[in-house]
C-alpha positions, 0 to 999 in steps of 0.5 A: 498563556499557552504552552507548545506541546511537542508532538507525540513520539512513539516509544523506541521499544514499541517500534522495535517490537513492531519491527522497525529496523534500526539500531539507534532509537532516534534512527528507528523513530525517523525511519518509522515516520519516513515509512509511514509517510511513504505508506500514506503516499502509496494509499493516495498515489496513482495505481502505477508501478512508478508510484513505488519509486515516488514513495521511496523518494517521499521517504528519502530512501534508496529504492532497495533500502525502502523496499527492505524496510517497508517489508520489515515494518508492514509485513508486505512489500510495496509491490504487494501493498500496491497490488492489494490496493489495486484489488480494493479499488477494483472491488469498489468499481465492480460494485458501483460502476457499469464498466467492463471487467477489462476496463476496470483492470486497465483503469486500476493499473493491470496490463492484461486481464489474465493477471488481473483475474489471477490476482483478484481471485487469489485475494477474494476467492472469486473471479471479478465477474462472480464478485460483481454478480454477488455484490449486486445481488 
């Protein structure tokens, strides 16, 4: 005879310490799960701005409510999270592929090369070309 074990639920006080914004502990737990589902979606979704709207829908929250609560819980806005993810994918492509920097920038969702270069350098302290050269040396 096996017993069904209920799924583990995070401690409401721990969620409050993490910064999950809600007054009631059940609401806090639900919001935590909604935001984690949205974060998982953003980690696997296409690298497009529209994926933030999709993540908000995944969480069942309005876009404004989603952005505010995502920032409170994870310390970055969904836009910043997506930008960091784009840079991580670009770093991988720079290491492994022979695509040009421009092709990689467009492939990971940047509309122009200068925006890609600025964001890449702010994250890695190197230009994309420098990063490629150092990662292949």
